[in-house]
C-alpha positions as a Markdown table, in Angstrom:
| # | Residue | x | y | z |
|---|---|---|---|---|
| 1 | Met | 44.7 | 44.5 | -207.3 |
| 2 | Thr | 41.3 | 43.6 | -208.7 |
| 3 | Tyr | 38.0 | 44.6 | -207.2 |
| 4 | Gly | 35.0 | 43.2 | -209.2 |
| 5 | Thr | 35.7 | 44.5 | -212.7 |
| 6 | Val | 38.1 | 47.3 | -211.6 |
| 7 | Thr | 41.8 | 46.8 | -211.5 |
| 8 | Ile | 44.0 | 49.2 | -209.5 |
| 9 | Arg | 47.7 | 49.3 | -210.1 |
| 10 | Arg | 49.7 | 51.2 | -207.6 |
| 11 | Arg | 52.7 | 53.0 | -209.1 |
| 12 | Ser | 54.1 | 54.9 | -206.2 |
| 13 | Thr | 57.5 | 56.5 | -206.1 |
| 14 | Arg | 57.1 | 57.1 | -202.3 |
| 15 | Pro | 59.2 | 54.8 | -200.1 |
| 16 | Phe | 57.4 | 52.2 | -198.0 |
| 17 | Met | 56.3 | 53.8 | -194.8 |
| 18 | Gln | 56.2 | 52.0 | -191.4 |
| 19 | Leu | 55.2 | 52.9 | -187.9 |
| 20 | Ser | 58.1 | 52.0 | -185.6 |
| 21 | Val | 56.8 | 50.7 | -182.3 |
| 22 | Arg | 58.8 | 50.1 | -179.1 |
| 23 | Arg | 57.5 | 48.0 | -176.2 |
| 24 | Leu | 58.3 | 49.8 | -172.9 |
| 25 | Thr | 57.2 | 46.8 | -170.8 |
| 26 | Ser | 57.4 | 43.1 | -171.2 |
| 27 | Thr | 53.6 | 42.9 | -171.0 |
| 28 | Ala | 52.8 | 45.5 | -173.7 |
| 29 | Arg | 51.0 | 44.1 | -176.8 |
| 30 | Leu | 51.9 | 45.4 | -180.3 |
| 31 | Pro | 49.2 | 47.2 | -182.2 |
| 32 | Val | 47.4 | 44.9 | -184.7 |
| 33 | Arg | 45.0 | 45.5 | -187.6 |
| 34 | Ala | 41.9 | 43.5 | -186.9 |
| 35 | Thr | 41.3 | 42.9 | -190.7 |
| 36 | Glu | 43.4 | 43.1 | -193.8 |
| 37 | His | 41.9 | 46.5 | -194.9 |
| 38 | Ala | 41.3 | 48.0 | -191.4 |
| 39 | Ser | 42.5 | 51.7 | -191.5 |
| 40 | Cys | 43.5 | 51.6 | -187.8 |
| 41 | Phe | 45.5 | 49.4 | -185.5 |
| 42 | Asp | 43.8 | 48.1 | -182.3 |
| 43 | Val | 45.8 | 49.2 | -179.2 |
| 44 | Tyr | 45.7 | 47.3 | -175.9 |
| 45 | Ala | 45.7 | 48.3 | -172.3 |
| 46 | Asp | 48.9 | 47.6 | -170.4 |
| 47 | Met | 47.2 | 47.8 | -167.0 |
| 48 | Asp | 44.1 | 46.8 | -165.2 |
| 49 | Gly | 41.5 | 49.3 | -164.2 |
| 50 | Val | 38.0 | 50.5 | -163.6 |
| 51 | Ile | 36.4 | 53.7 | -164.9 |
| 52 | Arg | 33.2 | 54.6 | -163.0 |
| 53 | Pro | 30.4 | 56.4 | -164.8 |
| 54 | Gly | 31.3 | 60.0 | -165.5 |
| 55 | Glu | 35.0 | 59.4 | -164.7 |
| 56 | Arg | 38.0 | 59.5 | -167.0 |
| 57 | Leu | 41.4 | 57.7 | -166.8 |
| 58 | Leu | 44.7 | 57.7 | -168.6 |
| 59 | Val | 45.2 | 54.1 | -169.8 |
| 60 | Lys | 48.8 | 53.1 | -170.3 |
| 61 | Thr | 49.6 | 51.1 | -173.5 |
| 62 | Gly | 53.3 | 50.3 | -172.7 |
| 63 | Leu | 54.2 | 51.5 | -176.2 |
| 64 | Ser | 56.1 | 54.3 | -177.7 |
| 65 | Val | 56.1 | 55.1 | -181.4 |
| 66 | Ala | 58.2 | 56.9 | -184.0 |
| 67 | Val | 55.9 | 58.6 | -186.4 |
| 68 | Pro | 57.4 | 59.7 | -189.7 |
| 69 | Pro | 57.7 | 63.5 | -190.2 |
| 70 | Gly | 54.7 | 64.9 | -192.0 |
| 71 | Tyr | 52.4 | 62.4 | -190.3 |
| 72 | Glu | 50.6 | 62.0 | -187.0 |
| 73 | Val | 49.1 | 59.1 | -185.1 |
| 74 | Gln | 45.5 | 59.7 | -184.1 |
| 75 | Val | 44.0 | 57.8 | -181.1 |
| 76 | Arg | 40.4 | 57.0 | -181.8 |
| 77 | Ser | 37.5 | 55.4 | -180.0 |
| 78 | Arg | 36.5 | 51.8 | -180.7 |
| 79 | Ser | 33.0 | 51.8 | -182.0 |
| 80 | Gly | 32.0 | 48.7 | -180.0 |
| 81 | Leu | 33.1 | 50.1 | -176.7 |
| 82 | Ala | 31.3 | 53.4 | -177.5 |
| 83 | Leu | 28.0 | 51.7 | -178.5 |
| 84 | Lys | 27.9 | 48.9 | -176.0 |
| 85 | Gln | 29.5 | 50.5 | -172.9 |
| 86 | Gly | 29.5 | 54.2 | -173.5 |
| 87 | Val | 33.3 | 54.3 | -173.3 |
| 88 | Ala | 35.1 | 56.7 | -175.6 |
| 89 | Val | 38.4 | 58.5 | -176.1 |
| 90 | Leu | 37.9 | 61.8 | -174.4 |
| 91 | Asn | 40.1 | 64.0 | -176.6 |
| 92 | Ala | 39.1 | 62.2 | -179.8 |
| 93 | Pro | 41.1 | 62.1 | -181.7 |
| 94 | Gly | 44.1 | 62.2 | -179.5 |
| 95 | Thr | 47.3 | 63.2 | -181.3 |
| 96 | Val | 50.7 | 61.6 | -181.2 |
| 97 | Asp | 53.1 | 64.0 | -182.9 |
| 98 | Ala | 56.1 | 62.9 | -185.1 |
| 99 | Asp | 58.6 | 64.2 | -182.5 |
| 100 | Tyr | 57.0 | 62.6 | -179.4 |
| 101 | Arg | 58.8 | 59.5 | -178.0 |
| 102 | Gly | 57.0 | 59.0 | -174.7 |
| 103 | Glu | 54.5 | 56.3 | -173.8 |
| 104 | Val | 51.3 | 56.4 | -175.9 |
| 105 | Gly | 48.4 | 56.9 | -173.4 |
| 106 | Val | 44.7 | 56.7 | -174.1 |
| 107 | Ile | 42.4 | 59.1 | -172.2 |
| 108 | Leu | 39.1 | 57.1 | -171.8 |
| 109 | Ile | 35.8 | 58.5 | -170.4 |
| 110 | Asn | 32.9 | 56.4 | -169.3 |
| 111 | His | 29.6 | 58.0 | -170.5 |
| 112 | Gly | 27.8 | 54.8 | -169.6 |
| 113 | His | 25.7 | 53.8 | -166.5 |
| 114 | Asp | 27.9 | 51.0 | -165.3 |
| 115 | Pro | 31.6 | 50.8 | -164.2 |
| 116 | Phe | 33.9 | 49.9 | -167.1 |
| 117 | Val | 36.3 | 47.2 | -166.0 |
| 118 | Phe | 39.2 | 46.4 | -168.2 |
| 119 | Gln | 42.3 | 44.2 | -167.9 |
| 120 | Arg | 45.8 | 44.2 | -169.3 |
| 121 | Gly | 45.5 | 43.0 | -172.9 |
| 122 | Asp | 42.0 | 44.4 | -173.6 |
| 123 | Arg | 41.6 | 46.5 | -176.7 |
| 124 | Val | 40.8 | 50.0 | -175.6 |
| 125 | Ala | 41.3 | 52.2 | -178.7 |
| 126 | Gln | 42.5 | 52.4 | -182.3 |
| 127 | Leu | 45.6 | 54.1 | -183.7 |
| 128 | Gly | 45.6 | 55.5 | -187.2 |
| 129 | Val | 48.5 | 57.1 | -189.1 |
| 130 | Tyr | 47.5 | 60.3 | -191.1 |
| 131 | Arg | 49.3 | 62.8 | -193.2 |
| 132 | Val | 49.4 | 66.4 | -191.8 |
| 133 | Glu | 50.2 | 69.6 | -193.6 |
| 134 | Leu | 53.0 | 71.5 | -191.8 |
| 135 | Cys | 52.5 | 75.1 | -192.6 |
| 136 | Pro | 53.4 | 78.4 | -190.9 |
| 137 | Ala | 50.8 | 80.5 | -189.1 |
| 138 | Val | 50.9 | 84.0 | -190.6 |
| 139 | Glu | 49.3 | 87.0 | -189.0 |
| 140 | Val | 47.2 | 89.1 | -191.3 |
| 141 | Glu | 45.1 | 92.2 | -190.9 |
| 142 | Val | 42.0 | 90.9 | -192.8 |
| 143 | Leu | 40.8 | 87.5 | -193.7 |
| 144 | Glu | 39.4 | 86.6 | -197.1 |
| 145 | Glu | 35.6 | 86.8 | -197.0 |
| 146 | Thr | 33.4 | 83.7 | -197.5 |
| 147 | Ala | 29.6 | 83.1 | -197.9 |
| 148 | Arg | 29.5 | 81.5 | -194.4 |
| 149 | Gly | 31.4 | 84.3 | -192.7 |
| 150 | Ala | 31.5 | 83.9 | -188.9 |
| 151 | Gly | 28.4 | 81.6 | -188.8 |
| 152 | Gly | 29.0 | 78.5 | -186.6 |
| 153 | Phe | 27.7 | 76.5 | -183.7 |
| 154 | Gly | 24.4 | 75.4 | -185.4 |
| 155 | His | 23.9 | 78.5 | -187.6 |
| 156 | Thr | 22.5 | 76.2 | -190.4 |
| 157 | Gly | 20.0 | 74.6 | -188.1 |
| 158 | Val | 19.9 | 71.8 | -185.6 |
């Protein structure tokens, strides 16, 4: 690939990775990347609904996925919905683990002032596939010291 004056050649020994997606209903829409280099797939509602201001709702997608081991799918807000309507993924990012095979749901919350009305086929979130490091949790008596220490929750200023 060539970008301006820089050429990038990918020499990967990793096998091609794919996200296997299964439609659970005849009305479910497959996830689609909006542009060639979009990092996430748009995901669509497989139901009609209304989310009143301050309320939350589990929106069905009608899809299940098989995430490769060592990866997760993250469910993220769509920036346009967040900016224009105040609607966001509540547990952002939501996580779909590699061993989960149930329906992918999107927990949306309406932070806006008006009811958010959506229909089957509307884009409601994004799905991204990300590598995760699977490591054991090991109990220790003492943690290694750092300059920050236990400082958190605004300790460097607001």
